[in-house]
Each structure stands twice: as C-alpha cells, then as structure tokens.
N, C-alpha and C positions, 0 to 999 in steps of 0.2 A: 316796238319789239326790243330794241336795244335797252331801253329803260327797264323793262320787265326782266330781261336777262341779268342786268346788273343787280337788280333787287334780289333776285333768286340767289345770286352769287354771295351777296352780302349776308343774306339770311343763313345760307349754308355755313359761311365762315363763323357767324355768331353761334350757331348750334355746335360747331366743332369746338369752339372756345369753351362753351358751357359744359360740354362733355368732358373736356380735359380738366377743367376746374373741379367738376364733380368727382372724377376719378382721383384727383389729387387729395381732396378732402376725405374721401373714403379710405385711401391708403394711410393718411395720417391718423385717422380714427382707429384703424386696425392696429397700427404700430403702438398707439397709446394703450389700447386694451391689452396687447401682448406684454408690454412693460409692467402693467399693473398685475397681471397674472404671475409674472416672474417674481416680482417683489413679494407677493402674498405667499408664494410657494416656498420661499427661503425659510429654513428652520431658524427659530430664535434661540439664542444661547441663554441658559439659565444657570445661575450659580448654585451649587449644592451646599456651599459653606454658609453657615449662619453667623459666623463670627465677623464682627466689623473689621473691614480692612483686609480680609482673607478671602481669596477665591473670587473677588469681584473687581472690576475695573474701576479706577478712580474717576470721579466726575470730570467731565470735559470742561476745560476752561475756555470761555468765549473771547478772552483778551490775552494778549501776549504778556502784559505786565499787570501786576496786582498791587494794591495799596497796603498800608499798615494802619492798624487801629490806634487812634489817639486815646490814651488812658486818662487824659485830663488836660495836661499842658506838656505832653511829651512829643510835641512836633519836632523839637530839636533832635531827639533820639531817632525819630523816624527819618529825618533828613540825613543823619549820620549813617544809619543802617542802609538806606537806599543808595547813598553815595558809595559805600564800600561794596555793596552787592553788585553794582554796575561796573566795577573794576574786575574784568575777567580773571586776572591773576590772583587777586585777593579772594574772589569767590572759589577758585580752584584750591587755594591754600587752605581755606577754612573747611572745605568739603572733604579734603583728604587727611585731616588731622587724625592720628590713631586713637583708638579707644583708651589706651593706657594713660593718656593725658586728658582724657575726656570721659571720666566715669559717669554713667547715666544716672546713678542713684545718689550722687553727691548733692548735699543740701547745705547752703544754697548751691545751685549749679555753677560750674565753671563758666567763665566768659566765653571760652572757645566752644563749649557744648551749646550754650545759649545761642550763639551766632549761627552754629550749624543748624539748629532747629528753625530759626527764623529764616535763614537763607533757603533752606529746603522748602519751607512754606511758601516763600516768594516764587519758587520754581514750579510748585505742583498744586498749591491750594486753589480751589475754584472761587474763593472769596478772600476778603481782606485777612491779614495775618496779625495776631497779637504779639506785642513785644514784652509781655509780662515776664516771661522767663528771663529775658535779658535784664530788665530792671531789677529783678530779684538777684541776679548774678552780680549786678553792680552795687548791691546793698541798699536799694531803695526801700523805705518804709511806705506804708499805704498812702500817707498824706504827701509824700515827696513828689508823686506824679502830678500833683496840682500846682507845682511851682516851676516856673520857667527857669532854665539854666543856660549856661554858655556852651554852645555846641563844640567850640574848639577845646574847651577844658575837658569835655567828656570824650572827645576823640583821643586826647592824650591819655586819659584814664583807660580807655578800651585797649589802645595799642600797648600801653605799659603792662596791663594784665595779661594780654596775649603773649607778650614777650617773655614774661615770667613763667607762664604755663608751658610754653613750648621750648624753653631753654634746654640746650643740649641735644636737640633733635635736628633733622634735616630741614624741617619747617622753619626753624629759627634763622638759618642761613638765608632762606628764601625771603623771609620777612625783612631781614636787614637790607637785602638788595632792593626791596620795594619801598621801604620807608626811611632808611637811614640816609643822612646827607650831611653837608657841612655848610655853616654860615660864617661869612667873613664880615667882621665889623671894622670899618675904616674911619679913622678920625684924621682930618687934614686941616691944617691951619691956613687961613686965607691971606694972612699978612706976612708970615715968614715961611721959609721952606722947611716945613716939618709935617710929618704924618706918622701915624702908628696904626697897625692893624692887628687883629686877633682872629684866629679861626677856631670855631667851636663845632663839635659834632652835634647833630640833632636827629 
C-alpha cells in the first residue's frame, strides 16, 4: 500500500511539472507571435526625394573605422592621413576651417579642402575612401601614384601647405600650438671642457 501511494505521488508530481512546462512554452510562443505582429504593424518610412543624398538616411556603417584606397603605391599617403585623422585636435582643426580659405571649385583643390573631404569620408562613408582629391591637391600626376615616396617628406609638405593656406586666421594659431616646437643641437668635446649648443624652431 505504501509503495502504491508513493507511486501515485510521484506520478502526480510528474504531471504537475509537465503541465507547468507546457504552460511556459505556450506563453513564450504567444509572446513571440505578439512581437511579430507589432513589428509587422509598424509603418515603414519612404523617402519622397529622388535626388541622391537628399531626403534619405546615409548607409549604416558596420565598423567604427574605415580604410583608404591605395591608388597604386600610395600607402605612405594613407598612413599619413590616418595618423592625422586619429589626432582629435587635428581632426577638429581641419573640420572647422572656413570656406573663405577652402573654395570648393578651386582647381586643383586646396590641401585643406582635400583633407576635409577625406576626413569626412573616414567619419561617414560605409566603405573605403579615395585619396585622389588629396593627391591632386599635392600636385600628383597620374603616374606619380605608382612611385613610393618618403612619408616624413610628405608630412612636411602637407603641414607647410596647410600653414600657408590658413595664415592669418585663428586656425593658424591652433596649428602652431599643435605642431611647432624647438630642437636643441648640442656638441660636446670629450677630451676638453668645451661644448656648444644651438636651438632651432621646427
């Protein structure tokens, strides 16, 4: 008798667990169906504008950072641009340059305008960005992009052109604080007590 009573008790507990599990699954299924109904009932926004870039949202970028297209052997230019772009103060400086020193229709384009275009592409483009506008601004011919050059030399060229283009503006002061410095050259003799030094701005 005791055994049969225990068996009935176990069977009852099993049935209760099965019922609870069934109720849980039905509840989850119902919630899933309600979510699908809600998502299907939401109106979809359509753009009335047919002009490219107007009235429509830009494509969503899947990654935080984006690359630069290599035109041939312009990897040194790409390294230079990416290095400047990832300096927040430099990026802000380039982005806020006024139109008066940045004419859009100038040919070839100014270095500051070219950097603005490339930087904004790195911020918003869903795919890699071309540096063609920058190489044109630096005076590249078509075949020049296939020759490897020294990145330090071109850094000096870019900064020199920027300095000339923004001379006399508030941006010029900011640029000097970012990039101006001093170098001290010291020559000291090891056999006698003599040394000389020279300080140069750079």
